C-alpha positions in Angstrom: -33.7 6.4 -4.5 -34.7 7.6 -8.0 -38.2 8.6 -6.7 -36.6 10.4 -3.8 -34.4 12.4 -6.2 -37.3 13.3 -8.4 -39.3 14.6 -5.3 -36.5 16.3 -3.5 -34.7 19.3 -4.9 -32.2 19.2 -2.1 -31.2 15.6 -3.0 -30.9 16.5 -6.7 -28.6 19.4 -5.7 -26.5 17.1 -3.6 -26.3 14.5 -6.3 -25.2 17.1 -8.9 -22.6 18.4 -6.5 -21.0 15.0 -6.0 -21.1 14.3 -9.7 -19.3 17.6 -10.4 -16.7 16.7 -7.7 -16.2 13.3 -9.3 -15.7 14.9 -12.7 -13.2 17.4 -11.2 -11.2 14.7 -9.5 -11.1 12.5 -12.7 -10.2 15.4 -14.9 -7.1 16.1 -12.8 -6.1 12.5 -12.0 -4.6 10.9 -15.1 -4.2 7.6 -13.3 -7.8 7.2 -12.4 -8.5 4.8 -15.3 -5.4 2.8 -14.7 -6.2 1.8 -11.2 -10.1 1.9 -10.9 -10.2 -0.1 -7.7 -7.9 2.3 -5.8 -9.7 5.3 -7.4 -13.1 4.0 -6.2 -11.7 3.4 -2.7 -10.2 6.9 -2.6 -13.4 8.6 -3.8 -15.4 6.5 -1.3 -13.3 8.0 1.6 -14.4 11.4 0.4 -18.0 10.5 0.2 -18.1 8.7 3.6 -18.4 11.9 5.8 -21.3 13.1 3.7 -23.2 9.8 4.0 -22.5 9.7 7.8 -23.7 13.3 8.3 -26.8 12.8 6.2 -27.8 9.6 8.0 -27.2 11.0 11.4 -29.5 13.9 10.6 -32.1 12.2 8.4 -32.6 8.7 9.9 -34.0 9.9 13.3 -36.6 12.0 11.5 -37.7 9.6 8.8 -40.4 7.8 10.9 -42.2 11.1 11.6 -44.2 12.5 8.6 -44.0 16.1 9.8 -40.2 16.2 10.2 -39.3 13.7 7.4 -38.9 16.4 4.7 -36.9 18.6 7.0 -34.5 15.7 7.8 -34.0 14.9 4.1 -33.4 18.6 3.3 -30.9 19.1 6.1 -29.1 15.8 5.4 -28.8 16.6 1.7 -27.6 20.1 2.5 -24.9 18.7 4.7 -23.9 16.3 1.9 -23.7 19.2 -0.5 -21.6 21.2 1.9 -19.1 18.3 2.2 -18.9 18.1 -1.6 -18.1 21.8 -1.8 -15.5 21.5 0.9 -13.8 18.7 -0.9 -14.0 20.6 -4.2 -12.1 23.4 -2.4 -9.5 21.0 -1.1 -9.1 19.4 -4.5 -8.9 22.8 -6.2 -6.2 24.0 -3.8 -4.3 20.7 -4.3 -4.3 21.2 -8.1 -3.2 24.8 -7.7 -0.4 24.2 -5.1 0.8 20.7 -5.9 -0.4 20.0 -9.5 -2.7 17.2 -8.5 -6.1 16.8 -6.8 -4.7 14.9 -3.7 -2.0 17.2 -2.6 -3.9 18.1 0.6 -5.4 14.6 1.3 -2.8 12.6 3.3 -4.2 9.1 2.6 -4.4 9.8 -1.2 -1.6 12.3 -1.8 2.1 11.9 -2.6 3.8 9.3 -0.4 0.6 7.3 0.2 -0.1 3.7 -0.9 -2.8 5.0 -3.2 -0.2 7.3 -4.9 2.1 4.3 -5.3 -0.7 2.3 -6.9 -1.5 5.1 -9.3 2.1 5.3 -10.4 2.3 1.5 -10.9 -0.9 0.5 -12.8 0.6 -2.8 -13.9 0.8 -3.9 -10.3 -1.9 -5.0 -8.0 -1.6 -3.2 -4.6 -3.7 -4.2 -1.7 -3.4 -2.9 1.9 -3.3 -5.5 4.7 -3.7 -4.7 8.4 0.1 -4.7 8.9 1.7 -4.6 5.5 0.9 -3.9 1.9 0.9 -6.7 -0.7 2.3 -5.9 -4.1 1.6 -8.4 -6.9 2.1 -8.6 -10.6 0.3 -10.4 -13.4 2.8 -13.3 -13.3 1.8 -14.1 -9.7 5.0 -12.7 -8.0 4.0 -11.1 -4.8 5.8 -9.5 -1.8 4.6 -7.9 1.4 6.0 -4.4 2.0 5.9 -1.9 4.7 3.8 1.0 3.4 6.6 3.5 4.4 8.9 1.7 2.0 6.6 2.5 -0.9 6.4 6.3 -0.2 7.7 8.1 -3.3 9.4 4.9 -4.5 9.7 3.1 -7.9 9.2 -0.6 -7.8 9.7 -3.5 -10.3 9.7 -7.3 -10.2 12.6 -8.9 -12.1 13.4 -12.5 -12.9 16.0 -14.4 -10.9 17.7 -15.9 -14.0 20.6 -17.4 -12.1 21.0 -17.6 -8.3 23.6 -15.0 -7.1 26.8 -16.2 -5.6 28.0 -15.4 -2.1 29.9 -12.4 -3.2 26.7 -10.8 -4.6 25.1 -11.3 -1.2 27.9 -9.6 0.7 29.5 -12.8 1.7 26.3 -14.5 3.0 26.1 -18.2 1.8 23.2 -18.6 -0.8 20.3 -20.3 0.9 19.4 -23.9 -0.1 16.1 -22.7 -1.6 15.2 -21.9 -5.2 15.6 -18.3 -6.2 12.1 -17.4 -7.5 12.5 -13.7 -8.4 13.9 -10.4 -7.2 12.4 -7.0 -6.8 13.9 -3.6 -7.2 12.8 -0.6 -5.2 14.4 2.8 -5.7 13.9 6.3 -4.3 15.9 9.5 -4.4 18.8 8.0 -6.4 19.2 5.0 -4.1 18.1 1.5 -5.0 17.9 -1.9 -3.4 17.7 -5.3 -5.2 16.2 -8.0 -3.1 16.4 -11.7 -4.0 13.4 -13.8 -3.0 14.0 -17.5 -2.3 11.0 -19.8 -1.7 10.1 -23.5 -1.3 6.8 -25.3 -0.7 6.6 -28.6 1.2 4.0 -31.1 2.2 4.8 -31.4 5.9 6.2 -29.0 8.3 9.0 -31.4 9.1 10.2 -31.1 5.4 11.2 -27.5 5.9 14.8 -26.9 4.9 16.9 -25.6 7.9 18.5 -22.2 7.4 21.7 -22.1 9.5 22.4 -18.4 9.3 22.7 -18.2 13.1 25.4 -20.9 13.1 27.1 -19.2 10.1 27.2 -15.8 12.0 28.4 -17.2 15.3 31.2 -19.2 13.6 32.5 -15.8 12.4 32.1 -14.1 15.8 29.0 -12.1 14.7 26.2 -11.3 17.0 22.7 -12.5 16.0 19.7 -10.3 16.6 16.1 -11.2 15.6 12.9 -9.3 15.7 9.4 -9.9 14.4 8.5 -8.1 11.2 4.8 -8.6 11.4 3.4 -10.4 8.3 6.8 -9.9 6.7 8.3 -12.6 9.0 11.4 -12.6 11.2 14.2 -10.1 10.6 17.7 -11.5 11.3 20.5 -9.0 11.9 24.0 -10.5 11.9 26.4 -8.0 13.4 30.1 -8.6 12.6 33.1 -6.5 13.5 33.3 -4.9 10.0 29.9 -5.6 8.4 26.3 -6.2 9.3 24.1 -8.6 7.3 20.3 -8.7 7.1 18.1 -11.7 6.3 14.3 -11.9 6.4 12.6 -15.3 6.9 8.9 -15.8 6.4 7.2 -19.0 7.4 3.8 -20.0 6.2 2.1 -23.3 6.9 3.5 -25.1 3.9 5.8 -22.5 2.5 9.1 -21.0 3.5 10.5 -17.7 2.0 13.8 -16.0 2.5 14.8 -12.6 1.3 18.3 -11.1 1.0 19.3 -7.8 -0.5 22.1 -7.6 -3.0 25.3 -6.9 -0.9 23.7 -8.4 2.2 22.7 -5.0 3.5 19.3 -3.7 4.7 16.2 -4.7 2.7 14.7 -1.2 3.3 15.6 2.1 1.7 16.1 5.1 4.0 12.9 6.9 4.6 12.3 9.9 2.3 13.7 13.2 3.5 11.4 16.1 4.4 
């Protein structure tokens, strides 16, 4: 690669263009150093179209000596053009939105990458269905990416298990309260208690009789799959509806209840 750069002026121009773009993005992204993994992923998504175009043009011509140089020049020119287009997008984002990602949906405000930049103390990894949010103490929870849009998030200790009145009347589950997390957006906040136990055999799993509890009070029980986030129970009474999320792993059981027993999700951000 170094020899190719020395021999080809077009490749040198492309390399300089991308280095300048990198410097432009870093200079306007104060969170780049705080979350280097997410920044590297974000910049790689900008570089990918340039690499694809260069390879599509250059690779078919490399075996032929007469056209090899033309393929390298054309591929490098396309890569330079992509860098210039992204520089324009980044510049407009800084001008209109005050940040380099304002016009890039998967990196801009409301994206998981934006959430990670605003929470450098947290480890944020995207899964096929949900996003895992983890802290240095090992506390972790799977979230719907839409829940993280424009939101503030914090893990908090569960110093003492909340009584039933703090859970909207729901009986506290027979599991240890490990931690709680707080998610807030647009002046609204939800505190979610996370109960969890580990067991050696599946038969040791503690039964959770929320269905029986609801039916004894004349409430209807609805359940739906929440992907990797488990099963969502909706207990619909005459005057109140309660929500419980249950996650079963092979040797672990987790239950989540929001303070007040209400929805675990915040309303989606307004337009």
